[in-house]
C-alpha positions in Angstrom: -6.1 22.8 -25.3 -4.7 19.0 -25.6 -1.8 17.5 -23.9 0.7 15.9 -26.1 1.7 12.7 -25.7 2.1 9.1 -27.1 -0.7 7.5 -29.8 -2.9 4.7 -29.0 -1.0 2.2 -31.1 2.3 3.8 -29.5 1.4 3.4 -26.5 -0.2 0.0 -26.2 3.2 -1.4 -28.3 5.3 0.4 -25.6 3.3 -1.2 -22.7 3.3 -4.6 -24.4 7.4 -4.4 -25.2 8.8 -2.6 -22.0 5.8 -2.6 -19.5 3.8 0.0 -18.0 6.1 1.3 -15.1 9.3 1.9 -17.8 7.4 3.0 -20.4 5.5 6.1 -18.7 9.0 6.7 -17.3 10.0 7.8 -21.1 7.2 9.2 -21.6 7.4 11.9 -18.9 11.0 12.3 -20.1 9.9 13.0 -23.3 6.5 15.1 -22.8 6.8 16.7 -19.9 5.0 16.7 -16.6 1.7 16.6 -18.0 0.9 14.5 -21.3 -2.1 12.1 -22.3 -3.6 9.1 -24.3 -6.8 8.8 -25.6 -8.1 5.2 -25.5 -11.4 4.9 -27.4 -13.7 8.2 -26.5 -11.8 8.0 -22.8 -8.7 10.8 -22.3 -6.1 9.2 -19.9 -3.8 11.7 -18.8 -0.9 11.7 -16.4 0.8 14.2 -14.2 3.6 13.8 -12.5 4.5 17.7 -10.8 3.5 18.1 -7.2 1.7 21.1 -8.3 -0.6 18.6 -10.1 -0.8 16.4 -7.2 -1.7 19.8 -5.2 -4.2 20.6 -7.6 -6.3 17.2 -7.9 -6.4 16.5 -4.5 -6.6 19.5 -2.5 -7.3 23.0 -4.5 -9.8 21.3 -7.1 -10.4 18.1 -5.3 -14.3 18.6 -5.9 -13.6 18.1 -9.6 -12.2 14.6 -8.9 -13.2 11.6 -7.3 -12.9 7.9 -7.1 -15.5 6.6 -10.1 -15.1 4.3 -13.2 -11.4 3.3 -12.8 -12.2 2.0 -9.3 -15.3 -0.4 -11.0 -13.1 -3.5 -11.0 -11.8 -3.1 -7.5 -15.3 -2.0 -6.3 -16.9 -4.8 -7.9 -14.7 -8.2 -7.8 -12.7 -6.9 -4.2 -14.0 -4.7 -1.6 -17.4 -3.7 -2.4 -17.7 -0.4 -0.8 -15.1 -0.1 1.2 -13.2 3.0 2.1 -10.8 2.6 -0.7 -13.7 2.8 -3.4 -16.7 4.9 -1.8 -17.2 8.3 -3.3 -19.9 11.0 -2.1 -21.7 11.2 0.9 -20.9 7.6 1.8 -17.0 7.9 1.6 -17.7 11.2 3.9 -19.6 9.3 6.7 -17.8 6.1 6.7 -14.1 8.1 6.6 -15.4 10.2 9.6 -16.2 7.0 11.4 -13.3 5.2 11.2 -10.8 8.1 11.1 -10.4 8.3 15.0 -9.0 4.3 14.8 -6.5 5.6 12.3 -4.4 8.5 14.2 -1.1 8.2 15.2 -2.5 8.1 19.0 -4.8 5.5 17.9 -2.8 2.9 16.5 -0.3 3.1 19.1 -2.8 0.4 21.0 -1.2 -2.1 17.9 2.5 -1.4 18.5 2.8 -4.5 21.5 0.9 -6.9 18.9 3.4 -5.6 16.1 6.2 -5.9 18.7 5.2 -9.5 19.7 4.3 -11.1 16.2 7.3 -9.9 14.7 9.1 -11.8 17.7 7.7 -15.1 16.5 9.2 -14.3 12.9 12.8 -13.4 14.9 12.7 -17.1 16.0 11.8 -18.4 12.2 14.3 -16.5 10.7 17.1 -17.4 13.5 16.4 -21.0 12.1 16.7 -19.8 8.6 19.9 -18.2 9.4 21.4 -21.3 11.1 20.3 -23.6 8.1 21.4 -20.7 5.6 18.2 -21.5 3.5 17.1 -19.3 0.5 13.6 -17.4 1.1 11.7 -15.4 -1.1 11.7 -12.0 1.1 8.1 -10.8 -0.5 6.5 -14.0 0.7 8.3 -13.8 4.4 7.1 -10.0 4.6 3.5 -10.9 3.5 2.6 -13.4 5.7 4.1 -11.2 9.0 2.0 -8.2 7.5 -1.0 -10.6 7.0 -0.5 -11.8 10.3 -0.6 -9.0 11.9 -3.4 -7.3 10.3 -5.5 -10.2 11.0 -5.1 -10.2 14.4 -5.8 -6.8 14.5 -8.9 -6.9 12.5 -10.4 -9.8 13.8 -8.2 -10.9 16.7 -7.3 -14.0 14.5 -4.4 -16.2 15.9 -4.2 -19.5 14.1 -2.1 -19.8 11.2 -4.1 -22.0 9.0 -6.5 -19.5 9.3 -4.1 -16.7 8.4 -2.9 -18.4 5.6 -6.4 -19.3 4.2 -7.7 -15.4 4.1 -4.0 -14.7 3.2 -4.2 -17.1 -0.1 -8.1 -16.0 -1.0 -7.8 -12.7 -0.8 -4.4 -12.7 -2.9 -6.6 -14.5 -5.5 -9.3 -11.9 -5.4 -6.4 -9.0 -5.5 -5.0 -11.0 -9.0 -8.2 -11.3 -10.3 -9.7 -7.5 -9.8 -5.9 -6.6 -11.6 -7.3 -9.1 -14.5 -10.4 -7.4 -14.8 -9.3 -4.2 -15.1 -7.1 -4.8 -18.2 -11.0 -5.5 -19.6 -9.2 -8.8 -20.7 -11.3 -11.4 -19.0 -14.7 -13.8 -19.6 -17.9 -13.4 -17.2 -18.0 -14.8 -14.1 -20.7 -17.4 -15.4 -18.5 -18.9 -17.6 -16.8 -22.1 -15.4 -13.3 -21.2 -16.5 -10.8 -22.2 -13.8 -9.7 -18.7 -13.1 -13.4 -18.0 -12.4 -14.0 -20.9 -10.1 -10.7 -20.0 -8.1 -12.1 -16.6 -7.9 -15.3 -17.3 -6.4 -14.4 -19.7 -3.9 -12.1 -17.1 -3.0 -14.8 -15.0 -2.7 -17.1 -17.0 -0.8 -14.5 -18.1 1.5 -13.6 -14.5 2.4 -17.7 -13.2 3.0 -18.2 -16.4 4.7 -15.5 -16.0 7.1 -16.5 -12.5 7.8 -20.0 -13.1 8.1 -19.0 -16.0 10.7 -16.9 -13.9 13.1 -19.6 -10.8 12.7 -22.2 -13.6 13.6 -20.3 -14.9 16.3 -20.0 -11.2 18.2 -23.5 -10.6 17.6 -24.4 -13.3 19.9 -22.5 -12.4 22.8 -22.4 -9.7 24.9 -20.8 -6.8 23.7 -18.7 -6.4 26.8 -16.9 -9.7 26.1 -16.2 -8.4 22.3 -12.3 -8.3 21.8 -10.5 -5.1 21.5 -9.8 -5.1 18.0 -10.7 -2.9 14.9 -14.0 -5.1 13.6 -15.3 -4.4 17.2 -14.2 -0.9 17.0 -16.3 -0.6 13.6 -19.2 -2.6 14.7 -19.6 -0.1 17.9 -19.1 2.5 15.9 -22.3 5.0 15.6 -23.1 7.8 13.0 -23.1 10.9 14.7 -25.8 12.4 12.6 -28.4 9.1 12.6 -27.0 7.4 15.4 -27.1 4.5 13.2 -24.7 1.4 13.1 -22.6 0.1 9.9 -24.6 -2.2 7.6 -23.6 -5.9 7.7 -22.1 -5.2 3.9 -20.2 -1.9 5.0 -18.9 -4.3 7.9 -17.7 -6.7 5.4 -16.3 -4.6 2.8 -14.8 -2.2 5.3 -12.8 -5.5 7.0 -11.9 -7.2 2.9 -10.6 -3.3 2.4 -8.8 -2.7 6.1 -7.1 -6.6 5.0 -5.9 -5.5 1.4 -5.0 -2.2 2.2 -3.4 -2.8 5.3 -1.0 -6.0 4.4 -0.2 -5.7 0.8 1.4 -2.8 0.8 3.2 -2.8 3.6 4.6 -6.0 2.8 6.2 -4.8 -0.2 7.7 -1.8 1.5 9.1 -4.4 3.8 10.7 -6.1 1.0 11.6 -3.3 -1.0 13.5 -2.2 2.5 15.5 -5.8 2.4 16.4 -5.0 -1.5 17.2 -1.4 -0.4 19.4 -2.5 2.5 21.4 -4.8 1.1 22.5 -2.6 -2.0 23.3 0.0 0.0 25.9 -1.2 2.7 26.5 2.8 4.5 22.8 2.8 5.4 22.9 -0.6 6.8 25.8 0.1 9.0 24.3 3.6 10.2 21.1 1.8 10.5 22.6 -1.0 12.8 24.7 1.5 14.6 21.5 3.2 16.1 20.0 -0.2 16.8 23.3 -1.2 18.6 23.6 2.1 20.9 20.3 2.5 22.0 18.5 -0.9 22.6 21.9 -2.8 23.6 21.0 -5.7 22.2 17.5 -6.1 24.0 14.4 -6.5 22.6 12.9 -2.9 21.7 9.5 -1.3 23.2 7.0 0.8 21.6 8.7 3.6 23.6 12.1 3.0 22.4 10.6 3.9 18.8 10.8 7.4 19.2 14.6 7.2 19.9 15.1 5.5 16.8 14.9 8.4 14.0 17.4 7.2 11.6 15.1 3.5 11.2 11.9 6.0 10.5 14.2 8.0 7.9 15.2 4.4 6.2 11.2 3.5 5.9 10.4 6.9 4.7 13.0 6.4 1.8 12.0 3.6 1.0 8.6 4.6 0.5 10.1 7.8 -1.7 12.1 5.4 -4.0 9.9 2.3 -4.4 6.4 3.3 -3.7 3.9 0.4 -3.1 1.3 2.2 -4.9 3.9 3.9 -7.9 0.4 5.5 -9.9 -3.2 6.1 -8.3 -6.3 7.3 -10.1 -8.6 10.4 -9.7 -11.6 10.5 -12.3 -12.7 13.9 -13.6 -16.1 14.4 -12.7 -16.1 18.1 -13.9 -14.1 19.8 -16.8 -10.8 21.5 -15.4 -7.5 22.0 -16.5 -4.0 21.1 -15.1 -1.0 23.1 -15.4 -3.1 25.2 -18.5 -4.1 22.0 -20.0 -7.6 20.6 -20.9 -9.2 17.6 -18.5 -12.6 16.6 -19.8 -15.0 15.2 -17.4 -14.7 11.7 -17.3 -10.9 11.2 -17.8 -8.8 9.6 -15.9 -5.8 11.7 -14.4 -3.2 9.5 -12.8 -0.7 10.6 -10.4 2.3 8.7 -9.9 4.4 9.1 -6.6 7.2 7.0 -8.4 7.8 9.6 -10.8 7.0 12.8 -8.3 9.6 11.2 -6.2 12.2 11.5 -8.9 11.6 14.5 -10.2 15.0 16.1 -10.5 13.7 20.1 -9.6 12.6 18.8 -6.1 15.0 15.9 -5.2 18.8 16.2 -5.4 20.5 12.9 -7.3 16.2 11.4 -7.1 17.9 7.8 -7.9 20.2 7.5 -4.9 18.7 6.1 -1.5 19.4 8.6 0.9 17.5 8.5 4.4 19.1 11.6 5.0 16.7 13.5 3.0 14.4 12.7 6.0 15.9 15.0 8.3 13.4 17.6 10.0 15.0 20.5 8.3 15.3 19.2 4.6 11.8 17.6 4.7 10.3 21.0 6.1 11.6 22.8 3.2 10.6 20.6 0.8 7.6 21.4 -1.6 4.0 19.6 0.4 3.2 17.6 -2.2 6.5 16.5 -4.3 5.9 13.4 -1.5 2.8 11.5 -1.8 3.5 7.7 -1.2 -0.1 7.1 1.0 -2.0 9.6 -1.7 -2.6 13.3 -0.7 -5.7 15.7 0.8 -8.8 14.1 2.3 -8.4 11.1 0.5 -5.0 10.4 1.8 -4.3 6.7 2.9 -6.6 6.4 6.4 -3.7 3.5 7.1 -0.8 5.6 6.5 0.3 5.9 10.5 -0.8 2.4 10.6 1.6 1.3 8.3 4.3 3.4 9.1 4.2 2.3 12.8 4.2 -0.9 11.2 7.0 -0.8 9.0 9.4 0.7 11.6 8.8 -1.9 14.1 9.4 -4.5 11.8 12.6 -3.0 10.2 13.9 -2.2 13.8 13.3 -5.8 15.2 14.8 -7.8 12.1 17.7 -5.5 11.5 18.9 -5.6 14.8 19.3 -9.3 14.4 19.6 -10.2 10.7 21.3 -9.0 7.5 19.6 -10.7 5.0 21.5 -10.8 1.6 21.2 -11.2 -2.3 21.7 -13.5 -4.3 24.5 -13.3 -6.2 24.3 -12.3 -10.0 20.7 -11.0 -8.9 19.6 -8.3 -11.2 16.2 -6.3 -10.1 13.4 -5.5 -12.9 11.0 -3.5 -11.6 7.0 -3.8 -12.7 4.0 -2.3 -12.0 1.1 -5.2 -11.6 -1.3 -3.1 -9.3 1.3 -2.6 -7.5 4.7 -2.1 -7.6 6.9 -5.5 -7.6 10.2 -7.4 -8.6 10.2 -9.7 -11.2 10.7 -12.8 -10.3 10.7 -12.0 -6.7 13.4 -11.2 -4.1 15.4 -14.4 -3.2 17.8 -13.7 -0.5 19.7 -15.5 2.3 19.0 -14.5 5.9 22.6 -13.6 8.1 22.4 -13.3 11.4 24.3 -10.4 12.8 
């Protein structure tokens, strides 16, 4: 059975005119929870219902993997890191790395989050005093890049942090372009190609140098960071460590996945608070009541549940990854519709999180959706900001804890305010973003 959906020319015209994110929303409302587009010989199938998320990610996951849809990211950005690897390699790497990212495992980084954010508090105090307008997305990208580089490599110098952030940003932009198919081979000396190659060389060289430096010293002297943990990890069956190439790929993957998405989440959190003053007032009340003006500790976080509810609601309404893909490795059916082998199935947190069958007033920002009672009563796959099933993002606990800390520490001291007359335009360019950025001024509380 064929799913309904737009014809190819209609799809191309709609995406160009309205943008991918908005156009797919109109097609969902017109065609329902499952629809398809034929692009040449390939089928692109969109599935918005939570049952489809469960089908692809859990009950029929053996029919789906990360294959052709991830070729550009694999080739130009993160190699065979955990985000793009598949089959036995993915299972082995996931098993090796999982202990580092459990809720208990990421608690070891809470003090790092607090220390780094304290530096940002000092910077924002200066910005508040000067009344300077800032690009809030850049502020959040810099703090999350700093945190993940320190957690990964114990990198401390701001020069190194800026260099790595900018280089990986260049690689991400190139991989996004490559996914569209409109790019020239790397041997063509275009400005974009040269910039990408220089960025990749810088990133690969820097990681190789850190690994070599550690190899040259006694293991007992290595810092207790993620790279050291990966270098010390051994396969349970073979006793073998990760290869140098895999160490590099997993390092790039951790940096890429560990800073960009959290930076987006925090950017969108400031937008949400600026446009929902009652939520901001209630958040401030919790922070003032629990902390009484003092700096938080890691132990305070469990006594700040509303702040975490705000983070979860940001992830619902503004998920950093509004779509993700699973490639069908065998023929299947979703909601009675045929899925041929080789089809790309697009699952959408952005639209599943807005499904009116599972969310009351889905466009309303309401952290009270995340009380224990309401959360437990919900469909288990109506919410999947980090994907779902065995391939759920391994860094979800790290990201949630980091976002919780950043929100608590910054909202305790500051109230970012939108530029007068600002109107958001949500777009998808790999990840969710705001066209034109998010200009804000930082006001001290």
